[in-house]
Structure formats: structure tokens, C-alpha cells
FIBAMAR-999338 format. One record per residue: chain; residue in three letters; residue number from 1; x, y, z of N, C-alpha, C, CB in turn. Coordinates in steps of 0.05 Angstrom, whole numbers, plus 5000, padded with zeros to 4 digits. Atoms other than C-alpha are relative to their C-alpha. Glycine has a CB too. Layout:
N
SITE chain res   n  n_u  n_v  n_w ca_u ca_v ca_w  c_u  c_v  c_w cb_u cb_v cb_w
SITE     A ALA NUM    X    Y    Z    X    Y    Z    X    Y    Z    X    Y    Z
...
This chain:
181
SITE chain res   n  n_u  n_v  n_w ca_u ca_v ca_w  c_u  c_v  c_w cb_u cb_v cb_w
SITE     A ILE   1 4988 5029 4999 4415 1108 6409 5013 4997 5028 5022 4995 4976
SITE     A SER   2 4985 5004 4974 4457 1120 6472 4981 4997 5022 5020 5024 5005
SITE     A ASP   3 5019 5004 4977 4396 1127 6517 4989 4973 4998 4976 5021 4999
SITE     A VAL   4 5011 5027 5003 4368 1062 6489 5021 4980 5010 4993 4993 4970
SITE     A ASP   5 4978 5019 4989 4435 1025 6501 5003 5002 5029 5028 5006 4987
SITE     A LYS   6 4998 4997 4971 4440 1055 6570 4978 4987 5014 5002 5028 5007
SITE     A GLU   7 5022 5012 4987 4370 1035 6590 5002 4970 4998 4974 5009 4987
SITE     A ARG   8 4999 5030 5002 4379 0964 6563 5022 4989 5019 5006 4992 4969
SITE     A TRP   9 4980 5010 4982 4444 0955 6600 4993 5003 5030 5026 5015 4994
SITE     A GLU  10 5008 4996 4972 4418 0986 6665 4978 4981 5008 4992 5029 5004
SITE     A SER  11 5021 5018 4991 4358 0941 6664 5011 4972 5004 4977 4999 4980
SITE     A GLU  12 4987 5025 4997 4404 0880 6656 5030 5003 5000 4992 4982 4978
SITE     A PRO  13 4971 4993 4998 4474 0898 6680 5016 4976 4997 5008 5013 5027
SITE     A GLU  14 4985 5026 5002 4496 0825 6678 5002 4991 4970 4987 4978 5017
SITE     A ASN  15 5001 5007 5030 4482 0823 6601 5023 5011 4988 4974 5011 4986
SITE     A ILE  16 4974 4990 5012 4551 0829 6571 4995 5015 4973 5020 4975 4996
SITE     A GLN  17 5004 4988 5026 4527 0844 6501 4987 5028 5002 4982 4982 4982
SITE     A TYR  18 5012 4974 4996 4483 0901 6525 5022 5020 5010 4976 4997 5021
SITE     A GLY  19 4979 4983 4990 4543 0928 6563 5019 5007 4979 5013 4988 5022
SITE     A LEU  20 4982 4992 5022 4588 0924 6502 4988 5019 4981 5008 4977 4985
SITE     A ASP  21 5015 4980 5017 4536 0960 6459 5000 5029 5013 4970 4991 4996
SITE     A TYR  22 4999 4975 4986 4533 1014 6511 5028 5012 5000 4990 4997 5028
SITE     A ILE  23 4972 4991 4999 4610 1019 6515 5006 5012 4971 5021 4975 5008
SITE     A LYS  24 4995 4989 5026 4612 1028 6439 4988 5028 4996 4989 4980 4979
SITE     A THR  25 5015 4974 5002 4561 1084 6443 5016 5021 5017 4969 4997 5011
SITE     A LEU  26 4984 4982 4983 4602 1116 6500 5026 5009 4985 5008 4987 5027
SITE     A GLN  27 4973 4993 5013 4666 1112 6459 4993 5020 4975 5016 4972 4988
SITE     A ASN  28 5006 4982 5021 4632 1145 6400 4994 5030 5009 4976 4989 4984
SITE     A SER  29 5005 4975 4989 4611 1203 6445 5024 5010 5017 4975 5000 5014
SITE     A ASP  30 4975 4991 4986 4682 1207 6476 4994 5002 5031 5009 5028 4989
SITE     A ASP  31 5004 5000 4971 4656 1193 6546 5019 4978 5013 4969 4995 5008
SITE     A ILE  32 4980 5019 4991 4719 1156 6569 4998 4992 5029 5027 5011 4995
SITE     A GLU  33 5003 5008 4973 4708 1159 6642 4976 4980 5004 4997 5026 5016
SITE     A LYS  34 5023 5018 4998 4640 1126 6634 5007 4973 4989 4976 5011 4985
SITE     A VAL  35 4993 5025 5012 4670 1072 6589 5014 4985 5022 5018 5004 4974
SITE     A ILE  36 4984 5014 4978 4719 1056 6647 4981 4989 5021 5020 5020 5013
SITE     A THR  37 5018 5007 4979 4663 1054 6696 4982 4975 4992 4982 5023 5006
SITE     A VAL  38 5017 5022 5012 4619 1008 6653 5017 4975 4996 4987 5010 4972
SITE     A CYS  39 4982 5023 5003 4678 0962 6636 5006 4987 5027 5027 5010 4989
SITE     A ASN  40 4993 5012 4974 4696 0953 6710 4974 4986 5011 5010 5023 5021
SITE     A GLU  41 5023 5012 4991 4624 0938 6726 4994 4974 4986 4977 5019 4996
SITE     A LEU  42 5004 5023 5016 4619 0887 6669 5021 4978 5007 5002 5009 4970
SITE     A LEU  43 4980 5019 4991 4684 0854 6693 4992 4986 5025 5027 5014 5004
SITE     A PHE  44 5011 5013 4977 4647 0837 6756 4987 4975 4993 4982 5016 5015
SITE     A TYR  45 5015 5023 5011 4606 0788 6714 5016 4982 4984 4977 5009 4985
SITE     A ASP  46 4983 5016 5016 4659 0765 6668 5029 5012 4999 4989 4999 4972
SITE     A GLN  47 4975 4987 4997 4729 0784 6690 5021 4995 4979 5010 4993 5025
SITE     A TYR  48 4980 5006 5020 4766 0752 6632 4989 5003 4971 5009 4973 5004
SITE     A ASN  49 5011 4996 5027 4723 0776 6574 5020 5018 4983 4972 5013 5001
SITE     A LYS  50 4979 4986 5018 4772 0797 6518 4991 5027 4991 5006 4982 4975
SITE     A HIS  51 5010 4974 5010 4728 0852 6490 4999 5021 5022 4972 4996 4988
SITE     A ILE  52 5001 4980 4978 4716 0885 6557 5028 5010 5007 4985 4987 5025
SITE     A LEU  53 4972 4993 4991 4790 0882 6576 5012 5019 4978 5019 4974 5004
SITE     A LYS  54 4988 4982 5020 4809 0912 6508 4989 5028 4999 4997 4988 4973
SITE     A TYR  55 5011 4975 4997 4759 0968 6513 5011 5016 5024 4970 4997 5002
SITE     A LEU  56 4990 4988 4977 4782 0983 6583 5031 5010 4997 4997 4979 5023
SITE     A ALA  57 4971 4990 5004 4857 0986 6564 5001 5022 4981 5019 4977 4990
SITE     A GLU  58 5001 4977 5018 4842 1030 6506 4991 5026 5013 4981 4994 4978
SITE     A ALA  59 5011 4978 4985 4800 1076 6551 5023 5013 5018 4975 4990 5017
SITE     A TYR  60 4978 4992 4983 4859 1080 6600 5022 5015 4983 5012 4976 5015
SITE     A GLN  61 4980 4986 5017 4907 1097 6543 4990 5027 4990 5009 4981 4975
SITE     A ASN  62 5012 4975 5008 4860 1151 6518 5002 5023 5020 4972 4996 4994
SITE     A ILE  63 4997 4978 4981 4865 1189 6583 5029 4999 5013 4978 4998 5021
SITE     A TYR  64 4971 5001 4992 4941 1174 6590 5004 4989 5028 5013 5029 4999
SITE     A ARG  65 4995 5016 4976 4936 1127 6648 5014 4974 4991 4973 4995 5016
SITE     A GLU  66 4986 5022 5013 4989 1082 6618 5004 4975 5019 5027 5010 4989
SITE     A GLU  67 4995 5024 4983 5003 1041 6680 4976 4982 5003 5010 5009 5028
SITE     A ASN  68 5024 5015 4998 4931 1021 6686 4995 4984 4973 4975 5019 5005
SITE     A ALA  69 5002 5014 5026 4929 1004 6611 5019 4979 4998 5004 5017 4978
SITE     A LEU  70 4979 5021 5001 4993 0965 6618 4991 4976 5015 5026 5010 5011
SITE     A ASN  71 5010 5022 4983 4963 0923 6675 4978 4985 4986 4990 5009 5026
SITE     A ILE  72 5023 5012 5013 4899 0910 6634 5012 4984 4976 4979 5021 4990
SITE     A TYR  73 4990 5015 5024 4939 0890 6571 5016 4976 5009 5019 5018 4981
SITE     A LYS  74 4986 5024 4992 4983 0843 6611 4979 4978 5009 5019 5007 5024
SITE     A THR  75 5022 5021 4993 4919 0809 6638 4989 4989 4973 4975 5015 5017
SITE     A LEU  76 5011 5009 5025 4893 0807 6568 5020 4980 4985 4993 5025 4982
SITE     A ALA  77 4980 5017 5012 4959 0776 6544 4998 4970 5012 5029 5013 5005
SITE     A LYS  78 5004 5026 4987 4947 0720 6594 4975 4985 4990 4998 5004 5031
SITE     A VAL  79 5026 5010 5010 4875 0711 6572 5001 4990 4973 4979 5022 5002
SITE     A ASP  80 5000 5008 5029 4889 0710 6498 5028 5002 4991 4981 5018 4982
SITE     A PRO  81 4971 4998 5008 4964 0694 6487 5005 5001 4971 5014 4978 5012
SITE     A ALA  82 4995 5001 5029 4954 0687 6412 4994 5028 4986 4982 4979 4986
SITE     A ASP  83 5006 4974 5011 4934 0761 6403 5026 5017 5000 4977 5016 5016
SITE     A TYR  84 4973 4986 5003 4999 0792 6377 4997 5031 5002 5013 4993 4973
SITE     A GLU  85 5004 4973 4999 4968 0861 6375 5002 5010 5030 4974 5007 4987
SITE     A VAL  86 4997 4993 4971 4964 0861 6452 5030 5003 5008 4988 4977 5018
SITE     A ALA  87 4973 4999 4995 5037 0846 6455 5013 5027 4989 5014 4975 4989
SITE     A ILE  88 4990 4977 5013 5051 0905 6408 4991 5025 5017 4990 5002 4971
SITE     A GLU  89 5009 4978 4982 5008 0952 6453 5016 5001 5026 4969 4995 5007
SITE     A ILE  90 4985 5000 4976 5045 0930 6514 5030 5010 4995 5001 4972 5012
SITE     A SER  91 4974 4990 5007 5111 0942 6479 5000 5030 4994 5010 4986 4977
SITE     A LYS  92 5002 4971 5005 5088 1013 6458 5000 5014 5026 4975 5007 4984
SITE     A ILE  93 5001 4986 4974 5071 1032 6530 5027 4998 5013 4979 4988 5018
SITE     A LEU  94 4974 5005 4987 5137 1003 6555 5021 5020 4987 5010 4969 4997
SITE     A LEU  95 4981 4982 5015 5174 1042 6500 4995 5028 5009 4996 4997 4969
SITE     A ASN  96 5006 4972 4991 5138 1107 6522 5012 5004 5028 4969 5005 5001
SITE     A GLN  97 4988 4998 4975 5163 1092 6592 5029 4996 5002 4988 4980 5016
SITE     A GLU  98 4970 5004 5005 5234 1081 6565 5010 4975 5014 5017 5025 5012
SITE     A LYS  99 4991 5026 4988 5236 1009 6591 5005 4983 4974 4978 4986 5021
SITE     A TYR 100 4992 5011 5026 5272 0987 6528 5002 4970 4999 5026 5012 4991
SITE     A GLN 101 4996 5028 5000 5289 0916 6545 4973 4986 5002 5019 4992 5023
SITE     A GLU 102 5026 5013 4998 5219 0898 6567 4984 5005 4975 4985 5009 5024
SITE     A ALA 103 5014 4993 5026 5190 0934 6505 5010 4981 4978 5006 5031 4991
SITE     A LEU 104 4990 5017 5021 5236 0893 6461 4992 4971 5004 5029 5003 4997
SITE     A ASP 105 5011 5026 4995 5216 0828 6495 4972 4997 4991 5002 4994 5030
SITE     A TRP 106 5026 5001 5009 5144 0843 6481 4997 5001 4970 4985 5020 5011
SITE     A ALA 107 5001 4998 5029 5158 0862 6409 5009 4972 4988 5019 5023 4990
SITE     A ASP 108 4992 5026 5008 5195 0795 6402 4979 4981 5004 5024 4992 5015
SITE     A LYS 109 5021 5018 4996 5135 0760 6430 4979 5003 4978 4988 5004 5028
SITE     A ALA 110 5020 4995 5022 5090 0794 6379 5009 4987 4973 4997 5031 4996
SITE     A ILE 111 4989 5013 5025 5136 0770 6323 4999 4969 5003 5031 5009 4995
SITE     A GLY 112 5002 5029 4995 5138 0700 6354 4971 4990 4996 5010 4994 5029
SITE     A ILE 113 5029 5008 5003 5061 0699 6354 4993 5002 4971 4981 5019 5017
SITE     A LYS 114 5008 4994 5027 5052 0729 6285 5021 5011 4984 4977 5017 5000
SITE     A GLY 115 4976 4991 5014 5118 0733 6248 4997 5011 4973 5018 4977 4998
SITE     A ASN 116 5005 4990 5028 5087 0749 6181 4987 5029 5001 4982 4980 4984
SITE     A LYS 117 5011 4973 4999 5061 0817 6206 5021 5021 5002 4981 5003 5024
SITE     A GLY 118 4980 4979 5002 5100 0878 6189 5000 5020 5023 4997 5015 4976
SITE     A ASN 119 5002 4981 4979 5074 0920 6246 5013 4990 5025 4971 5007 5005
SITE     A ALA 120 4984 5010 4978 5108 0874 6296 5029 5005 4996 4995 4971 5004
SITE     A TYR 121 4972 4992 5006 5175 0886 6261 5002 5030 5003 5008 4991 4972
SITE     A TYR 122 5000 4970 4999 5158 0960 6258 5004 5009 5030 4973 5013 4988
SITE     A GLN 123 4999 4993 4971 5149 0962 6334 5028 4994 5009 4979 4982 5017
SITE     A LYS 124 4973 5006 4991 5216 0926 6344 5019 5021 4990 5010 4971 4991
SITE     A SER 125 4981 4981 5010 5252 0973 6299 4996 5028 5013 4996 5003 4969
SITE     A ASP 126 5005 4975 4985 5219 1033 6334 5015 4999 5025 4970 5004 5006
SITE     A ILE 127 4986 5002 4975 5250 1008 6399 5029 5005 4994 4996 4973 5014
SITE     A TYR 128 4971 4995 5005 5319 1005 6368 5005 5030 4993 5010 4982 4977
SITE     A PHE 129 4996 4973 5008 5311 1074 6338 4998 5018 5024 4979 5009 4979
SITE     A SER 130 5002 4985 4977 5288 1103 6404 5024 4998 5019 4976 4992 5014
SITE     A VAL 131 4976 5004 4985 5347 1072 6439 5024 5017 4988 5006 4970 5001
SITE     A ALA 132 4979 4987 5013 5394 1101 6389 4998 5032 5003 5001 4992 4972
SITE     A GLU 133 5007 4972 4996 5360 1170 6395 5006 5008 5027 4971 5004 4995
SITE     A SER 134 4996 4993 4972 5362 1170 6470 5030 4999 5010 4983 4981 5016
SITE     A CYS 135 4972 5005 4990 5435 1148 6476 5022 5017 4985 5008 4970 4998
SITE     A ARG 136 4980 4987 5017 5469 1188 6421 5008 5027 5010 4990 5003 4973
SITE     A GLY 137 4992 4976 4991 5510 1247 6434 4998 5021 4977 5029 4998 5011
SITE     A ALA 138 5002 4980 5021 5523 1310 6393 5011 4989 4972 5016 5026 5008
SITE     A SER 139 4991 5011 5025 5562 1270 6342 4997 4969 5002 5030 5007 4995
SITE     A LEU 140 5006 5029 5000 5548 1199 6320 5024 4984 5006 4989 4991 4973
SITE     A GLN 141 4978 5018 4994 5592 1145 6348 4996 4974 4984 5002 4994 5032
SITE     A PHE 142 5001 5025 5015 5605 1078 6317 4976 4982 5011 5027 4984 5002
SITE     A TRP 143 5020 5016 4989 5556 1042 6364 4971 5011 4995 5005 4997 5031
SITE     A ASP 144 5026 4987 5008 5501 1093 6350 4992 4991 4973 5002 5031 5001
SITE     A LYS 145 5005 5008 5027 5507 1075 6277 4993 4972 4998 5023 5006 4983
SITE     A ILE 146 5007 5028 4999 5504 1001 6291 4971 4997 5009 5018 4985 5019
SITE     A VAL 147 5027 5002 4991 5438 1010 6329 4981 5011 4979 4997 5015 5027
SITE     A TYR 148 5017 4989 5022 5409 1053 6275 4997 4979 4976 5013 5027 4989
SITE     A GLU 149 5000 5020 5020 5428 0998 6226 4984 4977 5005 5027 4992 4995
SITE     A ILE 150 5017 5021 4991 5394 0945 6265 4971 5009 4997 5007 4992 5030
SITE     A SER 151 5027 4989 5003 5333 0989 6266 4992 5001 4972 4998 5026 5013
SITE     A TRP 152 5004 4998 5029 5338 1001 6191 4994 4973 4989 5024 5012 4986
SITE     A LYS 153 5005 5027 5010 5340 0926 6179 4971 4990 5007 5021 4981 5010
SITE     A ASP 154 5027 5008 4991 5276 0914 6219 4979 5017 4984 4996 5004 5030
SITE     A TYR 155 5019 4984 5017 5242 0972 6183 4997 4988 4972 5008 5031 4997
SITE     A GLN 156 5000 5012 5028 5262 0938 6117 4983 4975 5001 5029 4995 4990
SITE     A ILE 157 5017 5024 4998 5231 0873 6141 4970 5007 5003 5009 4983 5023
SITE     A ALA 158 5026 4992 4998 5168 0910 6160 4988 5008 4973 4997 5022 5020
SITE     A VAL 159 5009 4992 5027 5163 0941 6091 4996 4976 4983 5021 5019 4986
SITE     A ASP 160 5002 5025 5016 5176 0873 6059 4976 4984 5007 5026 4983 5004
SITE     A LYS 161 5023 5015 4991 5120 0844 6100 4974 5015 4995 5002 4993 5029
SITE     A GLY 162 5023 4984 5009 5073 0897 6073 4991 5022 5019 4978 4982 4995
SITE     A TYR 163 5007 4978 4981 5074 0949 6129 5013 5024 4987 5010 4994 5031
SITE     A ARG 164 4990 4977 5017 5082 1010 6083 5008 5025 5019 4977 5009 4978
SITE     A GLN 165 4994 4976 4983 5084 1061 6142 5030 4999 5010 4981 5000 5026
SITE     A ALA 166 4972 5002 4991 5154 1036 6157 5019 5011 4978 5006 4970 5006
SITE     A LYS 167 4984 4991 5024 5179 1060 6088 5013 5027 5005 4983 5001 4975
SITE     A SER 168 4988 4974 4996 5190 1132 6107 5021 5001 5022 4978 5019 5006
SITE     A ARG 169 4980 5001 4979 5227 1117 6171 5025 4986 4990 4989 4986 5025
SITE     A ARG 170 4977 5015 5011 5270 1065 6134 5016 5018 4982 4991 4974 4986
SITE     A ASN 171 4988 4982 5018 5285 1117 6080 5017 5021 5015 4980 5012 4982
SITE     A PHE 172 4987 4982 4985 5302 1168 6131 5027 4992 5012 4984 5009 5020
SITE     A LEU 173 4976 5012 4990 5352 1124 6166 5020 4994 4980 4993 4976 5014
SITE     A GLU 174 4980 5006 5022 5383 1102 6101 5015 5026 4990 4985 4987 4975
SITE     A GLU 175 4988 4975 5010 5394 1174 6079 5018 5014 5022 4978 5019 4992
SITE     A ASN 176 4987 4984 4980 5420 1200 6146 5019 4984 5018 4980 5013 5017
SITE     A TYR 177 4985 5014 4981 5450 1145 6189 5014 4974 4992 4983 4994 5020
SITE     A ILE 178 4990 5025 5008 5468 1083 6150 5026 5005 4984 4978 4984 4984
SITE     A THR 179 4974 4995 5012 5541 1078 6131 5002 4983 4976 5023 4994 5020
SITE     A THR 180 4997 5018 5024 5564 1052 6064 5027 4987 5004 4998 5017 4972
SITE     A SER 181 4974 5014 4999 5621 1005 6053 5022 5017 4989 4999 4973 4984
């Protein structure tokens, strides 16, 4: 199948659909470098194609080139501002880079775009959790507990909105860091 997709795309490199089919085949065979090459060639013909940009950003993330992925995701956010998942991906990359305020801004954008999605609240709560983890000392201070509680509340919202993955983190915070009256 990959040879057929490759030959079709190479015979008509301007055909976006052939290129996308070839990219999917390359992804299945974990040829990430070739995915990047094909995506960049396809962008020559359609530089704002959402599918190509998404594949390219994912490929960069797969090889830990987060800065490249971040730039592509930011372009994608301009091309398709209604895609809340792009805002979440940007927020995740910024969180990995410990740019907490920017990560929080993008998580808030995701919530603003699609407020009924639990994974947007999960991302926001992960940011608060990471801030608390990175700032706390050997013993918990009052402000550490406050940040953990903010995180816990957003995990609770994520669970309430159907994002069940937040349940274990919410329970962990509740058992270990949330103060009682």
C-alpha cells in the first residue's frame, strides 16, 4: 500500500489528497522524518491546509521538536480558531516548557471555544497542579494548598463534564492536599 501511495503522490505532488494518503501510510510505518518532508512539500501547494498542518505538528511532537510543533500549532490556531484541541496542544507544549502563564492563557482559550469539554478543564487543572508542584518546598505552605485546591476544583469540573481521566488526579489531590474546614 505504501508503494502505491508513494507512486501516486510522486506522480502528482500537487494533489493534496494523494499526499495526505501517503502521510497516513508513513505514519503507520513510523517514518516521521518522511512525514515532515512530505508535509512541507504539500504546504508549498496549500500552506493553510488544516490536515497537513496538524500532521506536521504531530510529527514534530513525535520527535520532540516542540518549538517547531508549537509554531505549526500557532499557525493552525490562526487558520482554524474554532478548533479547541489545537489550543489544548499549544497549552501542553507551553506547560512542558514551564511557561505557565501562556499555557494557562491557551487553556482558557480552549475553554472559551468549547466550554463543555472536560479535557479543556483537565488541561487547565494540570497547569495549576504543575505550578504547585514546581513551587512547593519540603513542607506545604498555605499558598501551595490554595493552588492545589484551584487545581482540584478544575479536575472536578473536568470529571463533571465527562472527562473520566481526571478522576484519579482529583481523588489524589483530595486525599493528600485539600484541607478540610
